DRENZATI-309659 format. One line per field, with one value per residue: residue number from 1; residue in one letter; x, y, z of N, C-alpha, C, O in turn. Coordinates in Angstrom, 1 decimal. Example, Ala and Ser with C-alpha at 12.3 -4.5 7.8 and 13.67 -1.06 7.14 Angstrom:
2
resi <- 1:2
resn <- A:S
n.east <- 13.2:12.8
n.north <- -5.7:-2.2
n.up <- 7.8:7.1
ca.east <- 12.3:13.7
ca.north <- -4.5:-1.1
ca.up <- 7.8:7.1
c.east <- 13.2:12.9
c.north <- -3.3:0.0
c.up <- 7.8:7.9
o.east <- 14.2:13.4
o.north <- -3.3:1.1
o.up <- 8.5:8.0
//
This chain:
90
resi <- 1:2:3:4:5:6:7:8:9:10:11:12:13:14:15:16:17:18:19:20:21:22:23:24:25:26:27:28:29:30:31:32:33:34:35:36:37:38:39:40:41:42:43:44:45:46:47:48:49:50:51:52:53:54:55:56:57:58:59:60:61:62:63:64:65:66:67:68:69:70:71:72:73:74:75:76:77:78:79:80:81:82:83:84:85:86:87:88:89:90
resn <- X:X:X:X:X:X:X:X:X:X:X:X:X:X:X:X:X:X:X:X:X:X:X:X:X:X:X:X:X:X:X:X:X:X:X:X:X:X:X:X:X:X:X:X:X:X:X:X:X:X:X:X:X:X:X:X:X:X:X:X:X:X:X:X:X:X:X:X:X:X:X:X:X:X:X:X:X:X:X:X:X:X:X:X:X:X:X:X:X:X
n.east <- -158.4:-160.9:-160.4:-159.8:-162.2:-163.9:-162.6:-162.9:-165.7:-166.0:-164.8:-166.5:-168.9:-168.0:-167.7:-170.3:-171.4:-170.1:-171.2:-173.9:-173.3:-172.6:-175.1:-176.5:-174.9:-175.5:-178.3:-178.1:-177.1:-174.3:-171.0:-169.9:-167.3:-166.5:-168.2:-167.4:-164.8:-165.3:-166.4:-164.2:-162.7:-164.3:-164.2:-161.5:-161.4:-163.1:-161.7:-159.6:-160.9:-161.8:-159.3:-158.4:-160.2:-159.8:-157.1:-157.6:-159.2:-157.3:-155.5:-156.9:-159.1:-157.9:-155.4:-156.1:-157.1:-154.9:-153.3:-154.8:-154.2:-155.8:-156.3:-158.6:-160.0:-158.1:-157.8:-160.4:-160.5:-158.4:-159.5:-161.8:-160.5:-159.2:-161.5:-162.7:-160.8:-160.5:-163.0:-162.7:-160.9:-162.4
n.north <- -78.7:-77.6:-76.2:-78.4:-79.7:-77.7:-77.6:-80.2:-80.2:-78.3:-79.6:-81.8:-80.5:-79.4:-81.8:-82.7:-80.8:-81.5:-84.0:-83.3:-82.0:-84.1:-85.4:-83.5:-83.7:-86.3:-86.0:-84.3:-85.9:-86.2:-87.0:-90.2:-90.7:-88.2:-88.0:-90.2:-89.3:-87.2:-88.6:-90.1:-88.0:-87.2:-89.6:-89.5:-87.1:-87.8:-89.9:-88.4:-87.0:-89.1:-90.1:-87.8:-87.8:-90.3:-89.9:-87.9:-89.4:-91.2:-89.5:-88.5:-90.1:-92.7:-92.1:-91.1:-93.4:-94.9:-93.4:-93.5:-95.9:-97.9:-101.2:-102.5:-100.4:-99.7:-102.0:-102.0:-99.6:-100.2:-102.6:-101.5:-100.1:-102.1:-103.7:-101.8:-101.4:-104.0:-104.2:-102.5:-103.8:-105.8
n.up <- -115.1:-115.8:-118.2:-119.8:-119.9:-121.1:-123.6:-124.6:-124.8:-126.8:-128.9:-129.2:-130.0:-132.4:-133.8:-133.8:-135.5:-137.9:-138.3:-138.8:-141.2:-142.8:-143.0:-144.5:-146.8:-147.7:-148.1:-150.2:-152.1:-152.5:-153.8:-153.0:-152.1:-151.1:-148.9:-147.4:-146.8:-145.1:-143.0:-142.1:-141.1:-138.9:-137.4:-136.7:-135.2:-133.2:-132.0:-130.9:-128.9:-127.3:-126.5:-125.0:-122.9:-121.7:-120.9:-119.0:-117.1:-116.2:-115.1:-113.0:-111.7:-111.7:-110.7:-108.2:-106.9:-106.8:-105.1:-102.8:-101.6:-101.2:-101.8:-102.9:-104.2:-106.1:-107.6:-108.7:-110.3:-112.1:-113.2:-114.5:-116.6:-118.0:-118.8:-120.5:-122.4:-123.5:-124.8:-126.8:-128.4:-129.4
ca.east <- -159.5:-162.0:-160.0:-160.0:-163.7:-164.3:-161.9:-163.6:-167.1:-165.9:-164.5:-167.7:-169.8:-167.6:-168.0:-171.8:-171.6:-169.6:-172.3:-175.0:-172.8:-172.7:-176.5:-176.8:-174.3:-176.3:-179.5:-177.8:-176.6:-173.0:-170.2:-169.7:-165.9:-166.5:-168.9:-166.5:-163.6:-165.8:-166.6:-162.9:-162.3:-165.1:-163.6:-160.2:-161.7:-163.7:-160.6:-158.8:-161.7:-161.7:-158.0:-158.4:-161.1:-159.0:-156.0:-158.2:-159.5:-156.0:-154.8:-157.7:-159.8:-157.0:-154.3:-156.7:-157.2:-153.5:-152.8:-155.5:-153.6:-156.9:-156.2:-159.9:-160.4:-157.1:-158.3:-161.6:-160.2:-157.7:-160.4:-162.6:-159.7:-159.1:-162.7:-162.9:-159.8:-160.9:-164.1:-162.1:-160.2:-163.4
ca.north <- -79.6:-76.8:-76.0:-79.6:-79.9:-76.8:-78.0:-81.4:-79.9:-77.7:-80.6:-82.5:-79.6:-79.4:-83.1:-82.6:-80.0:-82.3:-85.0:-82.6:-81.8:-85.4:-85.6:-82.7:-84.2:-87.5:-85.5:-83.6:-86.9:-85.8:-88.1:-91.0:-90.6:-86.9:-88.3:-91.1:-88.5:-86.5:-89.6:-90.3:-86.8:-87.4:-90.7:-89.0:-86.1:-88.5:-90.6:-87.4:-86.7:-90.3:-90.0:-86.8:-88.3:-91.4:-89.3:-87.2:-90.4:-91.7:-88.4:-88.1:-91.3:-93.8:-91.6:-91.0:-94.7:-95.4:-92.6:-93.9:-97.0:-99.0:-102.2:-102.7:-99.3:-99.8:-103.1:-101.6:-98.7:-101.0:-103.5:-100.7:-99.8:-103.4:-104.0:-100.9:-101.6:-105.3:-104.0:-101.8:-104.8:-106.8
ca.up <- -115.4:-116.4:-119.6:-120.6:-120.0:-122.2:-124.9:-124.9:-125.2:-128.1:-129.9:-129.5:-130.7:-133.8:-134.4:-134.0:-136.8:-139.0:-138.5:-139.5:-142.6:-143.5:-143.2:-145.7:-148.0:-148.1:-148.7:-151.5:-152.9:-152.9:-154.1:-151.8:-151.5:-150.2:-147.6:-146.6:-146.3:-143.9:-142.0:-141.6:-140.3:-137.7:-136.6:-136.2:-134.2:-132.1:-131.3:-130.1:-127.8:-126.5:-125.9:-124.0:-121.7:-121.1:-120.1:-117.8:-116.2:-115.7:-114.2:-111.8:-111.0:-111.4:-109.8:-106.9:-106.4:-106.4:-104.0:-101.7:-101.0:-101.0:-102.9:-103.6:-105.1:-107.1:-108.6:-109.4:-111.3:-113.1:-113.9:-115.5:-117.8:-118.7:-119.5:-121.5:-123.5:-124.1:-125.6:-128.0:-129.3:-129.9
c.east <- -160.6:-161.6:-160.2:-161.5:-164.3:-163.9:-162.7:-165.0:-167.0:-165.6:-165.7:-168.7:-169.4:-167.9:-169.5:-172.1:-171.2:-170.6:-173.4:-174.6:-172.9:-174.2:-176.9:-176.2:-175.0:-177.6:-179.3:-177.2:-175.2:-172.2:-169.8:-168.3:-165.8:-167.2:-168.0:-165.3:-164.1:-166.0:-165.2:-162.4:-163.0:-164.5:-162.3:-160.5:-162.2:-162.6:-159.8:-159.6:-161.7:-160.4:-157.9:-159.2:-160.3:-157.9:-156.5:-158.6:-158.3:-155.4:-155.6:-158.2:-158.7:-155.9:-154.8:-156.7:-155.9:-153.0:-153.6:-154.9:-154.6:-156.8:-157.5:-160.2:-159.4:-157.5:-159.5:-161.4:-159.4:-158.6:-161.3:-161.8:-159.5:-160.3:-163.0:-162.0:-160.1:-162.0:-163.7:-161.5:-161.2:-164.0
c.north <- -78.8:-76.6:-77.2:-79.9:-79.0:-77.1:-79.2:-81.1:-79.1:-78.6:-81.4:-81.8:-79.5:-80.7:-83.2:-81.9:-80.8:-83.4:-84.5:-82.3:-83.0:-85.7:-84.7:-83.2:-85.4:-87.0:-84.9:-84.6:-86.6:-87.1:-88.9:-90.8:-89.3:-87.2:-89.1:-90.3:-87.7:-87.4:-90.0:-89.2:-86.9:-88.4:-90.3:-88.0:-86.8:-89.3:-89.7:-87.1:-87.9:-90.4:-89.0:-87.3:-89.4:-90.9:-88.6:-88.3:-90.9:-90.7:-88.1:-89.4:-92.3:-93.4:-91.5:-92.4:-95.2:-94.6:-93.0:-95.0:-98.2:-100.0:-102.5:-101.7:-99.3:-100.8:-102.7:-100.7:-99.4:-101.9:-102.7:-100.4:-101.0:-103.8:-103.1:-101.2:-103.0:-105.2:-103.3:-102.8:-105.7:-106.3
c.up <- -116.2:-117.9:-120.4:-120.8:-121.2:-123.5:-125.4:-125.5:-126.6:-129.2:-130.2:-130.3:-132.2:-134.5:-134.7:-135.3:-137.9:-139.3:-139.3:-141.0:-143.4:-143.9:-144.5:-146.9:-148.6:-148.7:-150.1:-152.5:-153.4:-153.1:-153.0:-151.3:-150.6:-148.9:-146.7:-146.0:-145.0:-142.7:-141.3:-140.7:-139.0:-136.8:-135.9:-135.0:-133.0:-131.3:-130.4:-128.8:-126.8:-125.8:-124.7:-122.7:-121.0:-120.3:-118.9:-116.7:-115.5:-114.6:-113.0:-111.1:-110.7:-110.4:-108.3:-106.2:-106.0:-105.2:-102.7:-100.9:-100.7:-102.1:-103.7:-104.6:-106.3:-108.2:-109.4:-110.5:-112.4:-113.9:-114.9:-116.7:-118.6:-119.4:-120.6:-122.8:-124.2:-125.0:-126.9:-129.0:-130.0:-131.2
o.east <- -161.2:-162.5:-160.7:-161.8:-165.0:-164.6:-163.0:-165.4:-167.9:-166.2:-166.1:-169.4:-170.2:-168.2:-169.9:-172.9:-171.9:-170.8:-173.9:-175.4:-173.3:-174.5:-177.6:-176.8:-175.2:-178.0:-180.2:-176.9:-174.9:-172.6:-169.3:-168.2:-165.2:-166.7:-167.9:-164.8:-163.3:-165.7:-165.1:-161.8:-162.4:-164.3:-162.0:-159.8:-161.8:-162.7:-159.3:-159.0:-161.5:-160.3:-157.3:-158.7:-160.3:-157.6:-155.8:-158.3:-158.4:-155.0:-155.2:-157.7:-158.6:-155.5:-154.1:-156.5:-155.8:-152.4:-153.1:-155.2:-154.3:-157.2:-157.5:-160.7:-159.8:-157.4:-159.6:-161.9:-159.6:-158.6:-161.6:-162.3:-159.6:-160.2:-163.5:-162.4:-159.8:-162.1:-164.3:-161.6:-160.9:-164.9
o.north <- -79.3:-76.7:-77.2:-80.4:-79.5:-77.0:-79.3:-81.6:-79.4:-78.5:-81.6:-82.3:-79.5:-80.7:-83.7:-82.3:-80.8:-83.7:-85.0:-82.4:-83.0:-86.1:-85.2:-83.2:-85.6:-87.5:-85.0:-84.3:-86.8:-88.2:-88.3:-90.9:-89.3:-86.8:-88.9:-90.6:-87.6:-87.1:-90.1:-89.4:-86.7:-88.2:-90.6:-88.1:-86.5:-89.4:-90.1:-87.0:-87.7:-90.6:-89.3:-87.0:-89.4:-91.3:-88.7:-88.0:-91.2:-91.1:-87.4:-89.7:-92.8:-94.1:-91.8:-92.5:-95.9:-95.3:-92.7:-95.2:-99.2:-99.7:-102.7:-102.0:-99.0:-100.6:-103.0:-100.9:-99.1:-101.9:-103.2:-100.5:-101.0:-104.2:-103.5:-101.2:-103.1:-105.9:-103.6:-102.7:-106.3:-106.9
o.up <- -117.2:-118.8:-121.5:-121.9:-122.0:-124.5:-126.6:-126.5:-127.4:-130.2:-131.4:-131.2:-133.1:-135.7:-135.8:-136.1:-139.0:-140.5:-140.2:-141.9:-144.5:-145.0:-145.4:-148.0:-149.8:-149.8:-150.9:-153.6:-154.6:-152.8:-152.0:-150.1:-149.6:-147.9:-145.5:-144.9:-144.1:-141.6:-140.1:-139.7:-137.9:-135.6:-134.8:-133.9:-131.8:-130.1:-129.4:-127.7:-125.6:-124.6:-123.7:-121.5:-119.8:-119.2:-117.8:-115.6:-114.3:-113.6:-112.1:-110.0:-109.5:-109.5:-107.4:-105.0:-105.0:-104.3:-101.6:-99.7:-100.0:-103.3:-104.9:-105.7:-107.4:-109.4:-110.6:-111.6:-113.6:-115.1:-116.0:-117.8:-119.8:-120.6:-121.7:-123.9:-125.4:-126.0:-128.0:-130.2:-131.0:-131.8
//
């Protein structure tokens, strides 16, 4: 878990730097396509972070709820995932 946390934080800090880079690009009135390419890179990096967090949630919180044998807790965790994924589709 600790390595995943550190890796996720590193990725987010890298994304933060990329966003600052885009701000500079806009301030410098760089070519729009270059800015959009950087934005695509950020979206891809952000999707990887999101995927890692979702996998971690599944491997910890959801797995714990399943192992608990508590139907109420299982439904709650499953419902959270369904709600999250339905927002992504919207």
